[in-house]
N, C-alpha and C positions, 0 to 999 in steps of 0.2 A: 820172778815177778818184779824185781826191782825196775827193769826197763819199762814195764807197763805202767806203773803209777804215775811217772811224770807226764804220760801222754794225756791224761785228763786236764791238768792245768794248762797244757798247750793250746786248748780251745780258744782262750781269750786273745792269744797272740796271732792267731790265724788271720783276722781281718786286715792287720796293716800290711799284709803281703801285697794286696792289689795296689799299693802306693807306687810300685815299680811300673808304671804305665808305659814308660818309654820304650820297654822291650817286652813284646807279647810273649817271649818265651819265658820270662821271669815268673809269671802266674802259675803255669803248669808246675814249675819246679816246687813252689811254695806248697801247693795243694798235694803233691805226691809225697811230701815229707812229713806234713803235719795232719792234714785232714783225714786220710785213710787211717793213719796210725791211731788217732783219737776216737773217732766215732765207731767204726766197726770193731775194734778191739775191746771196748769195755764190756758189752753184753756177754761175749763168749768167755771172758777171762774168769768169771765166777764158777760156770759149771765144771770145767776141767782144766787142769794144769796144761795139758798138750797143746791148747790154744796159745799159750805163751811162746811156744817154740816157733811157729809161723810168724808170730808178731815180731819176735826178736830180730828176724832177718831184715824186715824193712826198717824197723825203728832203730836197730843198732846201726844204721847206716848214716852216722852223723857226718861221714865225709860228703854227704849230699850238701849240707849246709855250706861248707867252704866253695862249692861250685857254684852257687848263686852268684857271688860277686863277678866271676869272670863272665858270667852270661850277661850280667846287667850292664856292662859299659854302654855309654850311650853314643858310641860312634855308629848306631844302627842306621841312621839316616844315610849313610854312605851307599849301600847297595840301592837304595830307593831313588836317590837323586840322579845317578847316571842315566836314568830312563830317558831324560831329554833327547839324548843323541841315540838312543836305541831305534831300530827300524820300526816304522810304523805298521799298522795292520796290514794284511796281505792285500785286501781290496784298495786301500789308500796307496799302497806301494806300487801296485799295478797301475794306478792312474797317473803316479809320479813317472814310472817308466816309459809310459806312452808320450809324456811330456818331454822326457829326456830324449827319446828316439826321434821325436819331431824337431827338437832343438839342434841335434846332431845329423840332421838328414843330409845337409849339403856336405858335410865331411863324409858320411857314411855313403853317399851315392857315388862320389868320386873314387872311393876305395872299392866299391862293390862292383863297379864297371870293369875292374881289372880281371875279374873272375868270370867273364862273360864268355870268354874264348873257349877253344876245345883241347888245348894243349897245355902242358906245364914245361916251359922252356925259359931261355934266357930272356926272351922278349917280355914274358909274363913277369919276371922279377924285375926287369928294368922299368916296366909300366908301373909296378907296385912301389918301387922306390921312388919314383917321381910323384906319385900320389901321396906317399906318407911325408915327403918333404913339403908338399903344397899344403898338407894339413898341419904343418908347424910342429911335425914330430921331432925335428932336429936331426943333424947329421949322425950324431953319436947313436941316438935312439933308433934311427932308421937302419943303420948298419947292425946294430944288436938284433933287431926284429928280423931283418933279412937272413942273418946268419942262423938264428934260433929256428926260423920257419923251414929253412931247407934241411935242418937237421930233423925236424919232426916229419917232414915229407918223406924223407928217406926212412926214417924208423917205422912209419905207417905204411910205407910203399904206396903212397897215394898216387893215382892216376887221373883223377878228376879234378879240374880247377875249382868247382864248387866245394870239394872237400878240403882244399887248400884253404880257402876262406875261412872255414871252421877252425883249421889249425891256427891260422893267424890270430883269431879271437882269443884262443887259448894262449898264446904267445904274448898278446898285449895284456891279458888279464894277469899272467904272472909277472910281467914287467911292472905293472901298477900295484901289485899286492902289498909291497912294502909301504905304500901311501895309505893303505886302508886301516885306520885307527880310529877308536872312539874317544870324544872328548869326555873326560871324567871329571865330574863335579862332586864335591863332598868331602874330599880328603882333606881340604882345608876350609876353614870358616872365618871370612868368606873366601871363596875362590875368586882371585882377582885376574881378570882377563884384559890384557892391554891389546887393542886393536889398531893396526896401521894400514896405510894404503895411500896410492897416488889419487889426486883429485879425479873424479869420474869413474872410479872403479866400483863404485857401489858399496862403499865402506859403511856409510851411516844406515843405509837401507838394510845391509846385511846384519847390523848390529840390532836393527828392529826386529828383524825376522828371527835372529838367535834369541833374542829376549822372549819372543813369542813361544819358541820351542821350550825354553827354560820354564817359563811362567805356566805353560800348560801342564807341565809335570809337577807343579807345586813348589818350585824353587822360588825363593824370595830374591828379587833382582833389584839392583841399585844402579842407575846409570850415571856416569860422569861425563859431562859435556866438556871435555878438555880441549875441543876445537874452539878455542876463544877468538880465533882470528876472523872467523867467518860467522857473522849473526845468523846467516840462513842455516848453518850448520846446527847451531844451538836450537833454533826453532824447529828444525826438521826432527832432531832428537827428541825435543819436547813432545812433539805430536806422537811420536813412537811410545813416549812414556805414557801418554794418556791414553792411547789405544790399548796398551797392555796393562794399564792400571798399575804402573809401577812408579817408584820415587826416582828423582833426578837430582843431582848436584850440579847446578850452573852458576856462572858468573860472568857478567858482561865485561869484555876487556880485561879480565883477569889473567894471571899467570897460568899457563896450562899445567905445569908441574904442581902449583899451589892447589888448583881445583882437584887434581888427581889425588893429592894428599889428603885433602878434606873428604873426598869420597870414600877413600879406603878407611879413614878413621870413623866416618860415619857408618859405613858398612859394618865394621866390628862393633861398634856401640849399639847398632839397632838389630844386630844378630841375623844379618843378611846372608844369604847362601852364596850369592855371586854379585861381584861388582864389575860392570862392563865399563871400561875406559876408552871413550872415543877420542882420537887424537886427530890433529890437523892433517889433511892430505898434503903430500908433498912428493916431489920428484927425488929419486935418490941422488941426482946429480946436485941438488941444493944442500950443499954440505952444511950450511949454518942451521938449516931446518932438520936435517939429520940429527945434528948435536942437540937440538931441542928435544928430539925423541929420546936420545940417551939420557938426557936430564930428568924427563919424566919417569923413566924407568928407575933411575937412582932414587928419586924422591919418593916413588911408590914403595921401594925397599926400606926406606927410613920409616914409613908408616906401618909396614908390616915387613919384618925381616925375612920371611918366607915368600914375599910377593915380588913381581908378578908370577903367578903360577902358570899362566899361559900368555905367550905373545903371538898373536895371530896377524897374518897379512891377508888382506883382501886384494885379489888380482882380477882383472878382467880378462876372460878367456878369449876375447876378440883380438887381443894384442899380441898374440902369438909368442915369437921368441922374445920380444920386449918383456913379456911377462916373466919369463925365466930370467932376464937381467934384474928385474926387480926383486924377485926372490933372492938371487945372490946377494944384492946390495943390502937389502933390509936384514937378511940373515947374518951378514957379516957385521952390521952395525948393532942389532939387538938380540941375536940369537933366537931365531925363530922356533916355535914349537908347533905350529900347525898353519894351514892355509884355509881360506875359503875362496873358491873359485867360482866367478859369477859370469853371467851373460854367455854361457856355452850354447847360443842358439844364433841362427841367422848367418853364420859364418863357416868357412872350412878350416877352422883353427882349432878343432877339438883335440888334435894330437899334442898340443903343448903339455898335457899331463905326462905323456910318455917321456918328452924331453926332461920334465921336472924330475921324474922317477929315475932317469938315467944320470942326471948330472947333479942334483941336489934333492935327495929323497926326504922331503919334509912331509909329514902326514897331511892328508887333505881331509879336514874334517866334514866339510860341507861343500857342495857344488849346487849352483843355481842356474836355471834356464829361463828366468822371466822375473817380473816385478811382483808377482803375487805372493803372499805369505807361504802358501804351498809350493812355490817354486824353488824353495830351498830345501834340500834334504841330505841326509847323510850319504857319504861316498862309498860305493861298493864296486870294487875292481872289476868282478866278472860283469856285473850290470852294465858298467860303463863300456867295457869292451864289446859286448854283444850289441849295445845301442849304437856304437860307433860303426859297426858294420852291418847294421839292419837295412 
C-alpha cells in the first residue's frame, strides 16, 4: 500500500502539467502518469488489498517521469514549417500542371513531332537529337538521353514510336530526379536565405512569391532589401512586403552587406522564422559585383555563424544554355544550395533543366511559368518530364 498513499497528494500537482503547451504530446503523458493513478485507485483501495496489485504496475512506473523531458523539447515547429514547400492539394496541383503543360507547349510540340512516324530507326534518333538540342538540353545531356533511350527500347522490345515517347519521358524523369528536393525551413531560427540572380531573371518577383508560400504556412518572414543600388528594386520588394503583410529592412543608398547584417540581427531579435535577403542583380562577368555578393555572404555569417542556410539563384528558363553558364559562375562564387527557374513558358528552352542535371545538379526548389502568385510551384521531375512531352 505504500505506493498508493502518495497518489492522493499528487492531485494538486496535476494542473501544472498543461503548461507544456508547445508540444501536444506532453499533456497526454502527464495525465497518464498522475490522473489515472490518483482518482480511480483511491475508492477500490479500501475494500480489498488485491486492488493494490494492479495499481502498483502503472504507479510504479516512475520511469515515465524522465520520459517527459525528451518529449517536451520545442523544436516541434520543425515538422510543421517545412509545409511551405510541400505539394499543394490535388485540385490545385492539377491546375498548376495544366499551366506547366501550356508553358512548355512549344518545347513539347517539337519533341512530340519526332514520334509521329511509323518506324524506330536511325532517322528517328537523329531527329530526336536535333529536337533535344533545339530545346537547350545541351550536348552532354542529349547524348546521355539518347543512349539511355536506346537501352530502354531494347529492354522493352519496343516497336511503336509512340511507346518510345513514353520511354523518353521516363529517361528524362530519371535524369531530373536528383534536382527534386524540398526547401526545409525550421532547422535554424531564423532560416537565412540569400537570393541572387542577374537583372531581368525575375529575382525580386520570385522572392515575393516565395514569401507568399512561406507566409501561407504560418512562417514569420522578414525581407532584407539589400539591392540598394536600384531604388525600384527596394520599392518593388516593399510592395511584396505589403501584399504579404511581412516586415522589411530597407535603407536608401546603404551598404548592401550592412543591410543584410541588420536584417539577420533583427530576424533573430524578433523571433522570425525566415529572413529573405534580396541582392542586386548582376552578370557573372561583372567581377567587382560578384565580389560584393561574396562580401554579403561573409557579413551574414558574422551576424549568424550558421548563416546563410540557403543560397538560391534565380534563373530565366528562356536564356537556355546561358542559364547553365550562370549556374556555374554563381555556384563557383557562392556555393549554391538551390535554384528557382522562372519563365518556363513561351519558348522552346525547357530542356535547360536536363543540361543542369547533367553538368551541375543543384536542386531546383521551385519553377515558374508566369507572373501570378500561383505560377510558382515546387519542382517534380516526373511531372516536368510528362509536361515536356505532352
